C-alpha positions as CSV (number, residue, x, y, z in Angstrom):
1,M,11.2,-29.4,-13.7
2,D,12.6,-25.8,-13.8
3,K,12.7,-24.0,-10.4
4,K,9.8,-21.6,-10.2
5,K,10.9,-18.0,-10.8
6,Q,10.3,-15.4,-8.1
7,I,7.8,-12.9,-9.5
8,K,7.9,-9.2,-8.7
9,V,5.0,-6.9,-9.4
10,T,5.5,-3.1,-9.6
11,F,2.2,-1.1,-9.7
12,L,2.9,1.5,-12.4
13,G,-0.6,2.9,-12.0
14,T,-3.7,2.0,-9.9
15,G,-6.3,4.5,-11.1
16,T,-9.4,4.3,-13.2
17,S,-9.7,5.6,-16.7
18,T,-9.7,9.3,-15.7
19,G,-6.8,8.9,-13.2
20,V,-7.0,10.3,-9.7
21,P,-7.5,13.2,-9.2
22,M,-9.8,13.5,-12.2
23,I,-9.7,16.8,-14.1
24,T,-12.3,19.3,-12.7
25,S,-13.0,17.0,-9.7
26,K,-14.3,18.5,-6.5
27,H,-14.3,15.2,-4.6
28,P,-12.5,15.3,-1.3
29,V,-10.1,12.6,-2.4
30,A,-8.9,14.9,-5.2
31,F,-7.4,17.2,-2.6
32,S,-5.8,14.5,-0.5
33,N,-2.2,15.1,0.6
34,D,-1.6,11.3,0.8
35,S,0.6,10.3,-2.1
36,R,-1.3,6.9,-2.2
37,D,-4.4,8.8,-3.4
38,K,-2.6,10.1,-6.5
39,R,-3.3,7.4,-9.1
40,L,-2.1,7.1,-12.7
41,R,-3.9,4.9,-15.2
42,S,-3.8,1.2,-14.3
43,S,-0.7,-0.8,-15.4
44,I,1.8,-3.2,-13.8
45,M,5.3,-4.3,-14.5
46,V,5.9,-8.0,-13.9
47,S,9.6,-8.9,-13.4
48,W,11.9,-11.8,-12.8
49,D,15.6,-12.3,-13.2
50,D,16.5,-9.4,-15.6
51,C,13.1,-9.5,-17.5
52,N,10.5,-6.8,-17.3
53,Y,7.1,-7.3,-18.9
54,I,4.5,-4.5,-18.9
55,I,0.8,-5.2,-18.8
56,D,-1.0,-2.4,-20.7
57,C,0.5,0.8,-22.0
58,G,-1.8,3.7,-21.2
59,P,-1.5,7.4,-21.5
60,D,0.8,7.7,-18.5
61,F,3.3,5.1,-19.8
62,R,6.2,7.6,-20.2
63,Q,5.8,9.1,-16.8
64,Q,5.6,5.6,-15.2
65,M,8.7,4.4,-16.9
66,I,10.7,7.4,-15.9
67,R,9.4,7.3,-12.3
68,E,10.4,3.6,-11.9
69,N,13.7,4.0,-13.9
70,V,12.8,1.2,-16.2
71,E,15.8,0.9,-18.5
72,S,14.6,-2.1,-20.5
73,I,11.5,-4.2,-21.2
74,K,11.0,-7.6,-22.8
75,G,7.5,-6.9,-24.1
76,I,4.0,-5.6,-23.4
77,L,0.9,-7.7,-22.8
78,F,-2.5,-6.0,-23.5
79,T,-5.7,-6.6,-21.7
80,H,-8.0,-4.8,-24.1
81,E,-8.4,-1.8,-26.4
82,H,-9.8,1.0,-24.3
83,A,-7.7,4.2,-24.3
84,D,-6.6,4.0,-20.7
85,H,-4.9,0.7,-21.6
86,I,-3.3,1.5,-25.0
87,A,-2.9,5.2,-25.5
88,G,0.8,5.2,-24.6
89,L,1.9,2.9,-27.4
90,D,3.8,5.6,-29.2
91,E,6.0,6.1,-26.1
92,I,7.7,2.8,-26.5
93,R,10.1,4.3,-29.1
94,P,13.1,4.6,-26.8
95,Y,12.9,0.9,-26.0
96,G,12.7,0.3,-29.8
97,F,16.0,2.2,-30.1
98,Q,17.6,-0.4,-27.9
99,M,16.0,-3.6,-29.2
100,G,14.6,-2.9,-32.7
101,A,11.0,-4.1,-32.5
102,V,9.2,-4.3,-29.1
103,P,7.3,-7.6,-28.7
104,I,3.6,-7.1,-28.0
105,Y,1.2,-9.9,-26.9
106,V,-2.3,-9.2,-27.9
107,S,-5.6,-10.8,-28.9
108,E,-6.7,-10.8,-32.5
109,R,-9.5,-8.4,-31.8
110,V,-7.3,-5.9,-29.9
111,L,-4.6,-6.2,-32.6
112,G,-7.1,-5.0,-35.2
113,K,-8.0,-2.0,-33.0
114,L,-4.3,-1.1,-32.5
115,Q,-3.7,-1.4,-36.3
116,R,-6.5,1.1,-36.9
117,R,-5.5,3.5,-34.2
118,Y,-1.8,3.3,-34.9
119,E,-1.7,2.7,-38.6
120,Y,1.7,4.4,-38.9
121,I,3.2,1.9,-36.4
122,F,1.9,-1.1,-38.3
123,A,2.5,0.2,-41.8
124,V,4.6,-2.0,-44.1
125,E,5.4,0.6,-46.8
126,N,6.4,4.2,-46.5
127,R,7.0,4.0,-42.8
128,Y,8.0,7.1,-40.9
129,P,11.6,6.5,-40.0
130,S,11.2,7.0,-36.2
131,A,7.8,5.3,-35.8
132,P,7.8,2.7,-33.1
133,K,8.4,-0.9,-34.3
134,V,6.5,-3.8,-32.8
135,E,6.8,-7.6,-33.0
136,T,3.3,-8.9,-32.9
137,N,2.3,-12.1,-31.0
138,V,-1.3,-13.0,-31.2
139,I,-2.6,-14.8,-28.1
140,S,-5.9,-16.0,-26.7
141,H,-7.3,-17.3,-23.5
142,E,-7.3,-20.8,-24.9
143,H,-3.6,-21.3,-24.8
144,S,-0.9,-20.5,-22.2
145,L,2.5,-19.2,-23.3
146,R,6.0,-19.3,-21.8
147,L,8.0,-16.1,-21.5
148,D,11.6,-16.4,-20.4
149,G,11.0,-19.5,-18.2
150,V,7.7,-18.4,-16.7
151,E,4.3,-19.8,-17.7
152,V,1.8,-17.1,-18.5
153,T,-1.9,-18.1,-18.6
154,P,-4.3,-15.6,-20.3
155,V,-7.6,-15.6,-18.4
156,E,-10.8,-14.3,-20.2
157,V,-13.0,-12.0,-18.1
158,M,-15.9,-9.9,-19.1
159,H,-15.7,-6.1,-19.0
160,G,-19.4,-5.6,-19.3
161,N,-20.1,-7.2,-22.6
162,L,-16.5,-7.0,-23.8
163,P,-14.3,-10.1,-23.4
164,I,-10.8,-9.0,-22.2
165,L,-7.7,-10.8,-20.9
166,G,-6.2,-11.0,-17.5
167,Y,-3.0,-12.9,-16.9
168,R,-1.6,-15.4,-14.5
169,F,2.2,-15.5,-14.0
170,N,3.1,-18.6,-12.0
171,D,1.0,-18.0,-8.8
172,V,0.3,-14.3,-9.4
173,A,-2.8,-13.1,-11.3
174,Y,-3.8,-9.7,-12.6
175,L,-7.4,-9.0,-13.6
176,T,-8.4,-5.5,-14.4
177,D,-11.7,-4.1,-15.7
178,I,-13.6,-7.3,-14.6
179,K,-17.3,-7.5,-14.0
180,T,-18.0,-11.3,-14.6
181,I,-16.0,-14.4,-15.3
182,K,-17.0,-17.9,-16.5
183,E,-16.5,-20.9,-14.3
184,E,-14.0,-22.5,-16.6
185,E,-11.8,-19.4,-16.6
186,K,-12.2,-19.1,-12.8
187,R,-10.6,-22.5,-12.5
188,K,-7.4,-21.0,-13.9
189,L,-7.2,-18.9,-10.7
190,Q,-7.0,-21.6,-8.1
191,N,-4.2,-21.7,-5.5
192,L,-2.9,-18.2,-6.0
193,D,-0.4,-16.5,-3.8
194,V,-1.3,-13.1,-5.1
195,L,-4.5,-11.9,-6.8
196,I,-4.7,-8.3,-8.2
197,V,-8.2,-7.3,-9.1
198,T,-10.3,-4.3,-9.9
199,G,-12.1,-2.6,-7.0
200,L,-13.5,0.5,-8.6
201,R,-15.7,2.1,-6.0
202,K,-18.3,1.2,-3.4
203,E,-21.4,1.9,-5.6
204,P,-22.3,-0.8,-8.2
205,H,-20.9,-0.2,-11.7
206,A,-22.1,-1.7,-15.0
207,T,-18.7,-3.0,-16.2
208,H,-16.4,-3.2,-13.2
209,F,-16.3,-4.9,-9.8
210,N,-17.3,-2.6,-7.0
211,L,-15.7,-3.1,-3.6
212,E,-18.3,-5.6,-2.5
213,E,-18.0,-7.7,-5.6
214,A,-14.2,-7.7,-5.5
215,L,-14.2,-8.8,-1.9
216,A,-16.7,-11.6,-2.6
217,F,-14.5,-12.8,-5.5
218,I,-11.4,-12.7,-3.3
219,A,-13.2,-14.7,-0.6
220,E,-14.3,-17.3,-3.2
221,L,-10.8,-17.8,-4.7
222,Q,-8.9,-17.5,-1.3
223,P,-5.5,-16.3,-2.5
224,K,-2.9,-15.8,0.2
225,K,-3.0,-12.1,-0.5
226,A,-5.1,-9.8,-2.7
227,Y,-4.6,-6.2,-3.9
228,L,-7.3,-3.9,-5.3
229,T,-6.5,-1.7,-8.3
230,H,-8.2,0.3,-11.0
231,I,-9.5,2.6,-8.3
232,S,-11.7,5.6,-8.6
233,E,-11.7,8.5,-6.2
234,L,-15.2,7.5,-5.3
235,L,-13.8,4.5,-3.4
236,G,-12.6,7.0,-0.8
237,F,-9.4,7.8,0.9
238,H,-6.7,5.1,0.8
239,A,-6.0,5.2,4.5
240,E,-9.6,5.0,5.5
241,V,-10.7,2.3,3.0
242,E,-7.8,0.0,3.9
243,K,-8.9,-0.1,7.5
244,E,-12.2,-1.7,6.4
245,L,-10.6,-4.5,4.4
246,P,-9.9,-8.2,5.4
247,K,-6.5,-8.8,6.8
248,N,-5.2,-10.4,3.6
249,V,-6.6,-7.7,1.3
250,F,-4.9,-4.4,0.5
251,L,-5.3,-1.3,-1.6
252,A,-2.6,-1.1,-4.2
253,Y,-1.0,2.3,-4.9
254,D,1.3,3.7,-7.5
255,G,4.9,2.6,-6.9
256,L,4.0,-0.4,-4.7
257,V,6.2,-3.4,-5.2
258,V,5.0,-6.9,-4.3
259,E,7.3,-9.9,-4.5
260,N,6.3,-13.5,-4.5
């Protein structure tokens, strides 16, 4: 059996769909001087050896790649089609200059959404010369895949009424935009070292875990450590909220690196 790879997670963004601070916001968190309260749209980079895989490619992708000095990527895995998770796809062009086509891993439904939104990227004829090029890999929650020696297990969760994908890399799992999950999918999340999961705000929300739901989910799965992401300014100040959390649960913040 191959030796299990060490997984490193870099939080590229930890904010909700509007980012934090939100445009026009008068919430106290919007005026925080704590850098951990400045949140780009949610995305992570999962790395091992010399491989970097991105989960989601939102509108802040360019800024995130420059900030983290990411010189190469091996591919992008998408969770779902909402703008805060796909709106940076055009920004992959510099990586395409290096590698030709950038591999993307995407469900059949989300691929259809990308093809409509980015028709010029997926065009077969009369392509604009500098349009990004992608190598499409259709995936589903029914089958695991292996990327550069690491088993990756897609996990279906429900974002309100929309089925979307989370991902488990060895013993690290990332579930964004989750509201509910079926028992058979939950079984894929046993014996985790690290669980990363949405904790949007304290008040209930129709399509996302609030803090209470996220903590209950973490307590049920009992990972060694858990990190909350996809955070709204309505959750409160980073420094204050983290004091209220169980000892193995932390608020993620942009630029945080977790190794397992």
